[in-house]
N, CA, C and O atoms as a Tripos MOL2 file, in Angstrom:
@<TRIPOS>MOLECULE
protein
  260   259    65     0     0
PROTEIN
NO_CHARGES

@<TRIPOS>ATOM
      1 N         101.7450   93.4280  115.3820 N.3       1 MET1
      2 CA        102.5980   92.6460  116.3720 C.3       1 MET1
      3 C         101.6970   91.8580  117.3570 C.2       1 MET1
      4 O         100.5670   92.2200  117.6850 O.2       1 MET1
      5 N         102.3130   90.7600  117.7830 N.am      2 ARG2
      6 CA        101.5150   89.9010  118.5470 C.3       2 ARG2
      7 C         101.7710   90.5020  120.0600 C.2       2 ARG2
      8 O         102.8140   91.0870  120.3520 O.2       2 ARG2
      9 N         100.7700   90.3020  120.9140 N.am      3 PRO3
     10 CA        100.8240   90.7190  122.3520 C.3       3 PRO3
     11 C         101.9760   90.0940  123.0170 C.2       3 PRO3
     12 O         102.4350   89.0180  122.6340 O.2       3 PRO3
     13 N         102.4470   90.7560  124.0050 N.am      4 GLY4
     14 CA        103.5740   90.1900  124.8720 C.3       4 GLY4
     15 C         104.5110   91.1650  125.1910 C.2       4 GLY4
     16 O         104.3610   92.3460  124.8780 O.2       4 GLY4
     17 N         105.5320   90.7070  125.8350 N.am      5 LEU5
     18 CA        106.7050   91.6220  126.3630 C.3       5 LEU5
     19 C         107.7950   91.6260  125.2510 C.2       5 LEU5
     20 O         108.2440   90.5740  124.7980 O.2       5 LEU5
     21 N         108.1900   92.8240  124.8400 N.am      6 TYR6
     22 CA        109.2300   92.9860  123.9200 C.3       6 TYR6
     23 C         110.3870   93.6570  124.5180 C.2       6 TYR6
     24 O         110.1980   94.5960  125.2910 O.2       6 TYR6
     25 N         111.5560   93.2600  124.2300 N.am      7 VAL7
     26 CA        112.8380   93.8640  124.6880 C.3       7 VAL7
     27 C         113.7090   94.3770  123.6210 C.2       7 VAL7
     28 O         113.5670   93.9350  122.4810 O.2       7 VAL7
     29 N         114.6180   95.2890  123.8870 N.am      8 THR8
     30 CA        115.4220   95.7330  122.9610 C.3       8 THR8
     31 C         116.8390   95.9940  123.6190 C.2       8 THR8
     32 O         116.8410   96.2080  124.8310 O.2       8 THR8
     33 N         117.9480   95.9960  122.9920 N.am      9 ASP9
     34 CA        119.2100   96.3180  123.5260 C.3       9 ASP9
     35 C         119.4250   97.8300  123.3600 C.2       9 ASP9
     36 O         120.3450   98.3860  123.9600 O.2       9 ASP9
     37 N         118.5600   98.5260  122.5250 N.am     10 GLY10
     38 CA        118.6300   99.9570  122.2890 C.3      10 GLY10
     39 C         118.7880  100.2060  120.7800 C.2      10 GLY10
     40 O         118.8620   99.2800  119.9730 O.2      10 GLY10
     41 N         118.8320  101.4120  120.4670 N.am     11 PRO11
     42 CA        118.9540  101.8640  119.1320 C.3      11 PRO11
     43 C         120.3910  101.3930  118.5070 C.2      11 PRO11
     44 O         121.4200  101.3280  119.1800 O.2      11 PRO11
     45 N         120.3110  101.1130  117.2820 N.am     12 GLY12
     46 CA        121.4770  100.8190  116.5330 C.3      12 GLY12
     47 C         122.0920  102.1300  116.0070 C.2      12 GLY12
     48 O         121.5740  103.2300  116.2040 O.2      12 GLY12
     49 N         123.2450  101.9320  115.3170 N.am     13 THR13
     50 CA        123.9780  103.1310  114.8140 C.3      13 THR13
     51 C         123.1360  103.9220  113.7050 C.2      13 THR13
     52 O         123.3490  105.1170  113.5040 O.2      13 THR13
     53 N         122.2520  103.2620  113.0550 N.am     14 ASP14
     54 CA        121.4610  103.9810  112.1530 C.3      14 ASP14
     55 C         120.3100  104.6830  112.6990 C.2      14 ASP14
     56 O         119.6240  105.4010  111.9720 O.2      14 ASP14
     57 N         120.0620  104.5260  113.9010 N.am     15 ASP15
     58 CA        118.8700  105.0690  114.5280 C.3      15 ASP15
     59 C         119.0170  106.3600  115.2720 C.2      15 ASP15
     60 O         118.1410  106.7480  116.0450 O.2      15 ASP15
     61 N         120.1520  107.0470  115.0360 N.am     16 TYR16
     62 CA        120.3890  108.4260  115.5770 C.3      16 TYR16
     63 C         120.2970  108.4560  117.0550 C.2      16 TYR16
     64 O         120.0440  109.5300  117.6000 O.2      16 TYR16
     65 N         120.4900  107.3050  117.8090 N.am     17 GLY17
     66 CA        120.5290  107.4250  119.2090 C.3      17 GLY17
     67 C         119.0740  107.1300  119.9080 C.2      17 GLY17
     68 O         118.9420  106.9410  121.1170 O.2      17 GLY17
     69 N         118.1500  107.1220  119.0860 N.am     18 PHE18
     70 CA        116.8090  106.9300  119.6700 C.3      18 PHE18
     71 C         115.9410  106.0910  118.6810 C.2      18 PHE18
     72 O         116.0940  106.0390  117.4600 O.2      18 PHE18
     73 N         114.9770  105.4270  119.4510 N.am     19 CYS19
     74 CA        113.9430  104.7630  118.5510 C.3      19 CYS19
     75 C         112.6110  105.0510  119.1910 C.2      19 CYS19
     76 O         112.5580  105.4870  120.3400 O.2      19 CYS19
     77 N         111.5440  104.8190  118.4790 N.am     20 PHE20
     78 CA        110.2240  105.2560  118.9520 C.3      20 PHE20
     79 C         109.1200  104.1360  118.6890 C.2      20 PHE20
     80 O         109.2180  103.2450  117.8450 O.2      20 PHE20
     81 N         108.1190  104.3230  119.5060 N.am     21 ILE21
     82 CA        106.9370  103.3480  119.3450 C.3      21 ILE21
     83 C         105.7250  104.4010  119.4440 C.2      21 ILE21
     84 O         105.6650  105.1710  120.4020 O.2      21 ILE21
     85 N         104.8150  104.4080  118.4760 N.am     22 GLU22
     86 CA        103.6710  105.2560  118.4930 C.3      22 GLU22
     87 C         102.4650  104.2140  118.6320 C.2      22 GLU22
     88 O         102.3930  103.1960  117.9430 O.2      22 GLU22
     89 N         101.5750  104.5640  119.5510 N.am     23 TRP23
     90 CA        100.2840  103.8860  119.8190 C.3      23 TRP23
     91 C          99.2860  104.7320  118.9570 C.2      23 TRP23
     92 O          99.2060  105.9590  119.0050 O.2      23 TRP23
     93 N          98.5340  103.9050  118.1580 N.am     24 LEU24
     94 CA         97.4540  104.5280  117.2160 C.3      24 LEU24
     95 C          96.2150  104.0140  117.6490 C.2      24 LEU24
     96 O          96.1810  102.9560  118.2770 O.2      24 LEU24
     97 N          95.0280  104.7530  117.3360 N.am     25 PRO25
     98 CA         93.7850  104.4520  117.6880 C.3      25 PRO25
     99 C          93.1570  103.1870  117.0300 C.2      25 PRO25
    100 O          92.3450  102.4640  117.6090 O.2      25 PRO25
    101 N          93.6090  102.9930  115.7710 N.am     26 TYR26
    102 CA         93.0940  101.9640  114.7980 C.3      26 TYR26
    103 C          94.2250  101.7140  113.7150 C.2      26 TYR26
    104 O          95.1190  102.5360  113.5130 O.2      26 TYR26
    105 N          94.1200  100.5690  113.0680 N.am     27 LYS27
    106 CA         95.0710  100.2590  112.0590 C.3      27 LYS27
    107 C          94.7880  101.2750  110.8250 C.2      27 LYS27
    108 O          93.6290  101.5190  110.4890 O.2      27 LYS27
    109 N          95.8110  101.8080  110.2220 N.am     28 GLY28
    110 CA         95.6470  102.7260  109.2440 C.3      28 GLY28
    111 C          95.5620  104.2400  109.5850 C.2      28 GLY28
    112 O          95.5700  105.1550  108.7610 O.2      28 GLY28
    113 N          95.4790  104.3540  110.9340 N.am     29 ALA29
    114 CA         95.4790  105.8350  111.4490 C.3      29 ALA29
    115 C          96.7070  106.5500  111.0910 C.2      29 ALA29
    116 O          97.7250  105.8970  110.8640 O.2      29 ALA29
    117 N          96.7090  107.7330  111.0230 N.am     30 ARG30
    118 CA         97.8220  108.6550  110.8090 C.3      30 ARG30
    119 C          98.5190  108.9790  112.0840 C.2      30 ARG30
    120 O          97.9360  109.0250  113.1670 O.2      30 ARG30
    121 N          99.7750  109.2000  111.9140 N.am     31 SER31
    122 CA        100.6080  109.6450  113.1810 C.3      31 SER31
    123 C          99.9230  110.9150  113.9620 C.2      31 SER31
    124 O          99.9710  111.1040  115.1780 O.2      31 SER31
    125 N          99.3610  111.6320  113.1180 N.am     32 SER32
    126 CA         98.7050  113.0340  113.7210 C.3      32 SER32
    127 C          97.6780  112.6210  114.7000 C.2      32 SER32
    128 O          97.3310  113.4320  115.5590 O.2      32 SER32
    129 N          97.1110  111.3310  114.6540 N.am     33 GLY33
    130 CA         96.0340  110.9250  115.5880 C.3      33 GLY33
    131 C          96.3320  109.8840  116.6560 C.2      33 GLY33
    132 O          95.4900  109.1480  117.1710 O.2      33 GLY33
    133 N          97.8610  109.9180  116.9730 N.am     34 LEU34
    134 CA         98.4320  109.0330  117.8100 C.3      34 LEU34
    135 C          97.8330  109.2190  119.1950 C.2      34 LEU34
    136 O          97.4760  110.3470  119.5380 O.2      34 LEU34
    137 N          97.6990  108.1550  120.0280 N.am     35 LEU35
    138 CA         97.4270  108.1520  121.3440 C.3      35 LEU35
    139 C          98.4610  108.3680  122.2760 C.2      35 LEU35
    140 O          98.2280  108.9740  123.3210 O.2      35 LEU35
    141 N          99.7180  107.8820  121.9710 N.am     36 ASP36
    142 CA        100.8550  108.0050  122.8200 C.3      36 ASP36
    143 C         102.1240  107.6650  121.9940 C.2      36 ASP36
    144 O         102.1230  106.9460  120.9960 O.2      36 ASP36
    145 N         103.1760  108.2580  122.5240 N.am     37 ILE37
    146 CA        104.4490  107.9730  121.6990 C.3      37 ILE37
    147 C         105.5430  107.8220  122.8040 C.2      37 ILE37
    148 O         105.5700  108.6400  123.7240 O.2      37 ILE37
    149 N         106.4500  106.7950  122.7420 N.am     38 GLN38
    150 CA        107.5100  106.6790  123.6990 C.3      38 GLN38
    151 C         108.7990  106.6810  122.8180 C.2      38 GLN38
    152 O         108.8280  106.2640  121.6600 O.2      38 GLN38
    153 N         109.8140  107.1740  123.4670 N.am     39 SER39
    154 CA        111.2240  107.1320  122.9710 C.3      39 SER39
    155 C         112.0540  106.3230  123.8020 C.2      39 SER39
    156 O         111.9390  106.2780  125.0270 O.2      39 SER39
    157 N         112.9890  105.6080  123.0580 N.am     40 TYR40
    158 CA        113.9190  104.7150  123.8980 C.3      40 TYR40
    159 C         115.4200  105.1150  123.4310 C.2      40 TYR40
    160 O         115.6720  105.2700  122.2360 O.2      40 TYR40
    161 N         116.3210  105.2600  124.3580 N.am     41 GLU41
    162 CA        117.6850  105.4320  123.9260 C.3      41 GLU41
    163 C         118.6330  104.4210  124.5320 C.2      41 GLU41
    164 O         119.8530  104.5100  124.3890 O.2      41 GLU41
    165 N         118.0510  103.4820  125.1960 N.am     42 GLY42
    166 CA        119.0290  102.3310  125.6990 C.3      42 GLY42
    167 C         118.2140  101.0740  125.7990 C.2      42 GLY42
    168 O         117.0810  100.9650  125.3310 O.2      42 GLY42
    169 N         118.9160  100.0590  126.4890 N.am     43 PRO43
    170 CA        117.9890   98.7880  126.6890 C.3      43 PRO43
    171 C         116.7190   99.0820  127.3110 C.2      43 PRO43
    172 O         116.6990   99.7870  128.3190 O.2      43 PRO43
    173 N         115.5170   98.5510  126.7480 N.am     44 SER44
    174 CA        114.3070   98.8420  127.1750 C.3      44 SER44
    175 C         113.3810   97.6360  127.0240 C.2      44 SER44
    176 O         113.7090   96.6050  126.4370 O.2      44 SER44
    177 N         112.1810   97.8520  127.6100 N.am     45 TYR45
    178 CA        111.0720   96.8410  127.2780 C.3      45 TYR45
    179 C         109.8840   97.4910  127.1800 C.2      45 TYR45
    180 O         109.7370   98.6110  127.6700 O.2      45 TYR45
    181 N         108.8680   96.8170  126.5000 N.am     46 VAL46
    182 CA        107.4230   97.3960  126.3290 C.3      46 VAL46
    183 C         106.5260   96.1580  126.2430 C.2      46 VAL46
    184 O         106.8190   95.1580  125.5880 O.2      46 VAL46
    185 N         105.4390   96.3050  126.9410 N.am     47 GLN47
    186 CA        104.4320   95.3910  126.9470 C.3      47 GLN47
    187 C         103.2360   95.8600  126.0030 C.2      47 GLN47
    188 O         102.6030   96.8990  126.1840 O.2      47 GLN47
    189 N         103.0060   94.9170  124.9320 N.am     48 LEU48
    190 CA        101.8370   95.1690  123.9940 C.3      48 LEU48
    191 C         100.6900   94.2240  124.3770 C.2      48 LEU48
    192 O         100.8740   93.0290  124.6080 O.2      48 LEU48
    193 N          99.6150   94.7700  124.4250 N.am     49 ASN49
    194 CA         98.2970   93.9910  124.7850 C.3      49 ASN49
    195 C          97.5660   93.7570  123.5330 C.2      49 ASN49
    196 O          97.7280   94.4970  122.5630 O.2      49 ASN49
    197 N          96.7660   92.7520  123.5210 N.am     50 ALA50
    198 CA         95.8310   92.3380  122.4900 C.3      50 ALA50
    199 C          95.1210   93.6410  122.0290 C.2      50 ALA50
    200 O          94.6540   94.3970  122.8800 O.2      50 ALA50
    201 N          95.0250   93.9260  120.6840 N.am     51 GLY51
    202 CA         94.3440   94.9920  120.2070 C.3      51 GLY51
    203 C          95.1140   96.4220  119.9790 C.2      51 GLY51
    204 O          94.6640   97.3500  119.3060 O.2      51 GLY51
    205 N          96.3670   96.4120  120.6770 N.am     52 ASP52
    206 CA         97.2410   97.5970  120.4770 C.3      52 ASP52
    207 C          97.6350   97.6030  119.0390 C.2      52 ASP52
    208 O          97.9560   96.5930  118.4120 O.2      52 ASP52
    209 N          97.5850   98.9210  118.5210 N.am     53 VAL53
    210 CA         98.0630   99.1610  117.1140 C.3      53 VAL53
    211 C          99.3170  100.1470  117.3260 C.2      53 VAL53
    212 O          99.1240  101.2460  117.8440 O.2      53 VAL53
    213 N         100.5230   99.7710  116.9460 N.am     54 VAL54
    214 CA        101.6840  100.4200  116.9930 C.3      54 VAL54
    215 C         102.5150  100.5640  115.7320 C.2      54 VAL54
    216 O         102.5500   99.6760  114.8800 O.2      54 VAL54
    217 N         103.1420  101.6340  115.6400 N.am     55 THR55
    218 CA        104.2300  101.7470  114.6320 C.3      55 THR55
    219 C         105.5500  101.7440  115.3960 C.2      55 THR55
    220 O         105.6510  102.1610  116.5490 O.2      55 THR55
    221 N         106.4810  101.2820  114.7270 N.am     56 VAL56
    222 CA        107.9200  101.1050  115.4310 C.3      56 VAL56
    223 C         108.9590  101.7600  114.4700 C.2      56 VAL56
    224 O         109.0300  101.4190  113.2890 O.2      56 VAL56
    225 N         109.7050  102.6460  114.9820 N.am     57 ASP57
    226 CA        110.7320  103.3910  114.1900 C.3      57 ASP57
    227 C         112.0570  103.1610  114.8220 C.2      57 ASP57
    228 O         112.3100  103.8690  115.7970 O.2      57 ASP57
    229 N         112.9860  102.2580  114.4230 N.am     58 GLY58
    230 CA        114.2880  102.0530  114.9800 C.3      58 GLY58
    231 C         114.1640  100.8370  116.1240 C.2      58 GLY58
    232 O         113.1300  100.2960  116.5130 O.2      58 GLY58
    233 N         115.3610  100.6120  116.4840 N.am     59 CYS59
    234 CA        115.5180   99.4050  117.4440 C.3      59 CYS59
    235 C         115.1010   98.0650  116.9100 C.2      59 CYS59
    236 O         114.2510   97.9870  116.0230 O.2      59 CYS59
    237 N         115.6450   97.0700  117.4020 N.am     60 ASN60
    238 CA        115.3650   95.5840  117.1200 C.3      60 ASN60
    239 C         114.6130   95.1040  118.2750 C.2      60 ASN60
    240 O         115.1730   94.9120  119.3540 O.2      60 ASN60
    241 N         113.3430   94.8980  118.0900 N.am     61 TRP61
    242 CA        112.5140   94.4260  119.3030 C.3      61 TRP61
    243 C         112.3240   92.9010  119.2560 C.2      61 TRP61
    244 O         112.0660   92.4040  118.1600 O.2      61 TRP61
    245 N         112.4200   92.1510  120.2810 N.am     62 THR62
    246 CA        112.2650   90.7180  120.3440 C.3      62 THR62
    247 C         111.2350   90.4830  121.3520 C.2      62 THR62
    248 O         111.2110   91.1070  122.4130 O.2      62 THR62
    249 N         110.2980   89.4980  120.9970 N.am     63 LEU63
    250 CA        109.2030   89.0760  121.8050 C.3      63 LEU63
    251 C         109.6350   88.0490  122.9020 C.2      63 LEU63
    252 O         110.0850   86.9570  122.5570 O.2      63 LEU63
    253 N         109.5190   88.3500  124.0760 N.am     64 GLN64
    254 CA        110.1130   87.4460  125.1780 C.3      64 GLN64
    255 C         108.9790   86.5210  125.7070 C.2      64 GLN64
    256 O         109.2600   85.3980  126.1260 O.2      64 GLN64
    257 N         107.6470   87.0010  125.6920 N.am     65 SER65
    258 CA        106.6340   85.9620  126.2630 C.3      65 SER65
    259 C         105.3100   86.4120  125.7670 C.2      65 SER65
    260 O         104.2950   85.7810  126.0580 O.2      65 SER65
@<TRIPOS>BOND
     1     1     2 1
     2     2     3 1
     3     3     4 2
     4     3     5 am
     5     5     6 1
     6     6     7 1
     7     7     8 2
     8     7     9 am
     9     9    10 1
    10    10    11 1
    11    11    12 2
    12    11    13 am
    13    13    14 1
    14    14    15 1
    15    15    16 2
    16    15    17 am
    17    17    18 1
    18    18    19 1
    19    19    20 2
    20    19    21 am
    21    21    22 1
    22    22    23 1
    23    23    24 2
    24    23    25 am
    25    25    26 1
    26    26    27 1
    27    27    28 2
    28    27    29 am
    29    29    30 1
    30    30    31 1
    31    31    32 2
    32    31    33 am
    33    33    34 1
    34    34    35 1
    35    35    36 2
    36    35    37 am
    37    37    38 1
    38    38    39 1
    39    39    40 2
    40    39    41 am
    41    41    42 1
    42    42    43 1
    43    43    44 2
    44    43    45 am
    45    45    46 1
    46    46    47 1
    47    47    48 2
    48    47    49 am
    49    49    50 1
    50    50    51 1
    51    51    52 2
    52    51    53 am
    53    53    54 1
    54    54    55 1
    55    55    56 2
    56    55    57 am
    57    57    58 1
    58    58    59 1
    59    59    60 2
    60    59    61 am
    61    61    62 1
    62    62    63 1
    63    63    64 2
    64    63    65 am
    65    65    66 1
    66    66    67 1
    67    67    68 2
    68    67    69 am
    69    69    70 1
    70    70    71 1
    71    71    72 2
    72    71    73 am
    73    73    74 1
    74    74    75 1
    75    75    76 2
    76    75    77 am
    77    77    78 1
    78    78    79 1
    79    79    80 2
    80    79    81 am
    81    81    82 1
    82    82    83 1
    83    83    84 2
    84    83    85 am
    85    85    86 1
    86    86    87 1
    87    87    88 2
    88    87    89 am
    89    89    90 1
    90    90    91 1
    91    91    92 2
    92    91    93 am
    93    93    94 1
    94    94    95 1
    95    95    96 2
    96    95    97 am
    97    97    98 1
    98    98    99 1
    99    99   100 2
   100    99   101 am
   101   101   102 1
   102   102   103 1
   103   103   104 2
   104   103   105 am
   105   105   106 1
   106   106   107 1
   107   107   108 2
   108   107   109 am
   109   109   110 1
   110   110   111 1
   111   111   112 2
   112   111   113 am
   113   113   114 1
   114   114   115 1
   115   115   116 2
   116   115   117 am
   117   117   118 1
   118   118   119 1
   119   119   120 2
   120   119   121 am
   121   121   122 1
   122   122   123 1
   123   123   124 2
   124   123   125 am
   125   125   126 1
   126   126   127 1
   127   127   128 2
   128   127   129 am
   129   129   130 1
   130   130   131 1
   131   131   132 2
   132   131   133 am
   133   133   134 1
   134   134   135 1
   135   135   136 2
   136   135   137 am
   137   137   138 1
   138   138   139 1
   139   139   140 2
   140   139   141 am
   141   141   142 1
   142   142   143 1
   143   143   144 2
   144   143   145 am
   145   145   146 1
   146   146   147 1
   147   147   148 2
   148   147   149 am
   149   149   150 1
   150   150   151 1
   151   151   152 2
   152   151   153 am
   153   153   154 1
   154   154   155 1
   155   155   156 2
   156   155   157 am
   157   157   158 1
   158   158   159 1
   159   159   160 2
   160   159   161 am
   161   161   162 1
   162   162   163 1
   163   163   164 2
   164   163   165 am
   165   165   166 1
   166   166   167 1
   167   167   168 2
   168   167   169 am
   169   169   170 1
   170   170   171 1
   171   171   172 2
   172   171   173 am
   173   173   174 1
   174   174   175 1
   175   175   176 2
   176   175   177 am
   177   177   178 1
   178   178   179 1
   179   179   180 2
   180   179   181 am
   181   181   182 1
   182   182   183 1
   183   183   184 2
   184   183   185 am
   185   185   186 1
   186   186   187 1
   187   187   188 2
   188   187   189 am
   189   189   190 1
   190   190   191 1
   191   191   192 2
   192   191   193 am
   193   193   194 1
   194   194   195 1
   195   195   196 2
   196   195   197 am
   197   197   198 1
   198   198   199 1
   199   199   200 2
   200   199   201 am
   201   201   202 1
   202   202   203 1
   203   203   204 2
   204   203   205 am
   205   205   206 1
   206   206   207 1
   207   207   208 2
   208   207   209 am
   209   209   210 1
   210   210   211 1
   211   211   212 2
   212   211   213 am
   213   213   214 1
   214   214   215 1
   215   215   216 2
   216   215   217 am
   217   217   218 1
   218   218   219 1
   219   219   220 2
   220   219   221 am
   221   221   222 1
   222   222   223 1
   223   223   224 2
   224   223   225 am
   225   225   226 1
   226   226   227 1
   227   227   228 2
   228   227   229 am
   229   229   230 1
   230   230   231 1
   231   231   232 2
   232   231   233 am
   233   233   234 1
   234   234   235 1
   235   235   236 2
   236   235   237 am
   237   237   238 1
   238   238   239 1
   239   239   240 2
   240   239   241 am
   241   241   242 1
   242   242   243 1
   243   243   244 2
   244   243   245 am
   245   245   246 1
   246   246   247 1
   247   247   248 2
   248   247   249 am
   249   249   250 1
   250   250   251 1
   251   251   252 2
   252   251   253 am
   253   253   254 1
   254   254   255 1
   255   255   256 2
   256   255   257 am
   257   257   258 1
   258   258   259 1
   259   259   260 2
@<TRIPOS>SUBSTRUCTURE
     1 MET1         2 RESIDUE 1 A MET
     2 ARG2         6 RESIDUE 1 A ARG
     3 PRO3        10 RESIDUE 1 A PRO
     4 GLY4        14 RESIDUE 1 A GLY
     5 LEU5        18 RESIDUE 1 A LEU
     6 TYR6        22 RESIDUE 1 A TYR
     7 VAL7        26 RESIDUE 1 A VAL
     8 THR8        30 RESIDUE 1 A THR
     9 ASP9        34 RESIDUE 1 A ASP
    10 GLY10       38 RESIDUE 1 A GLY
    11 PRO11       42 RESIDUE 1 A PRO
    12 GLY12       46 RESIDUE 1 A GLY
    13 THR13       50 RESIDUE 1 A THR
    14 ASP14       54 RESIDUE 1 A ASP
    15 ASP15       58 RESIDUE 1 A ASP
    16 TYR16       62 RESIDUE 1 A TYR
    17 GLY17       66 RESIDUE 1 A GLY
    18 PHE18       70 RESIDUE 1 A PHE
    19 CYS19       74 RESIDUE 1 A CYS
    20 PHE20       78 RESIDUE 1 A PHE
    21 ILE21       82 RESIDUE 1 A ILE
    22 GLU22       86 RESIDUE 1 A GLU
    23 TRP23       90 RESIDUE 1 A TRP
    24 LEU24       94 RESIDUE 1 A LEU
    25 PRO25       98 RESIDUE 1 A PRO
    26 TYR26      102 RESIDUE 1 A TYR
    27 LYS27      106 RESIDUE 1 A LYS
    28 GLY28      110 RESIDUE 1 A GLY
    29 ALA29      114 RESIDUE 1 A ALA
    30 ARG30      118 RESIDUE 1 A ARG
    31 SER31      122 RESIDUE 1 A SER
    32 SER32      126 RESIDUE 1 A SER
    33 GLY33      130 RESIDUE 1 A GLY
    34 LEU34      134 RESIDUE 1 A LEU
    35 LEU35      138 RESIDUE 1 A LEU
    36 ASP36      142 RESIDUE 1 A ASP
    37 ILE37      146 RESIDUE 1 A ILE
    38 GLN38      150 RESIDUE 1 A GLN
    39 SER39      154 RESIDUE 1 A SER
    40 TYR40      158 RESIDUE 1 A TYR
    41 GLU41      162 RESIDUE 1 A GLU
    42 GLY42      166 RESIDUE 1 A GLY
    43 PRO43      170 RESIDUE 1 A PRO
    44 SER44      174 RESIDUE 1 A SER
    45 TYR45      178 RESIDUE 1 A TYR
    46 VAL46      182 RESIDUE 1 A VAL
    47 GLN47      186 RESIDUE 1 A GLN
    48 LEU48      190 RESIDUE 1 A LEU
    49 ASN49      194 RESIDUE 1 A ASN
    50 ALA50      198 RESIDUE 1 A ALA
    51 GLY51      202 RESIDUE 1 A GLY
    52 ASP52      206 RESIDUE 1 A ASP
    53 VAL53      210 RESIDUE 1 A VAL
    54 VAL54      214 RESIDUE 1 A VAL
    55 THR55      218 RESIDUE 1 A THR
    56 VAL56      222 RESIDUE 1 A VAL
    57 ASP57      226 RESIDUE 1 A ASP
    58 GLY58      230 RESIDUE 1 A GLY
    59 CYS59      234 RESIDUE 1 A CYS
    60 ASN60      238 RESIDUE 1 A ASN
    61 TRP61      242 RESIDUE 1 A TRP
    62 THR62      246 RESIDUE 1 A THR
    63 LEU63      250 RESIDUE 1 A LEU
    64 GLN64      254 RESIDUE 1 A GLN
    65 SER65      258 RESIDUE 1 A SER
């Protein structure tokens, strides 16, 4: 994903009320080695920096800037 500010209206009906972003130490790392995990249950935003490696589960995120 490109660096920048991402926003979401929150999880959809298929997301079971939550969505998640996992920060990983490098591309190809397993979830067991994650650096951080955030869950979202409503409208939210997240800032991704250059070099961040993330996996996204649920929610539709839109790059704002």
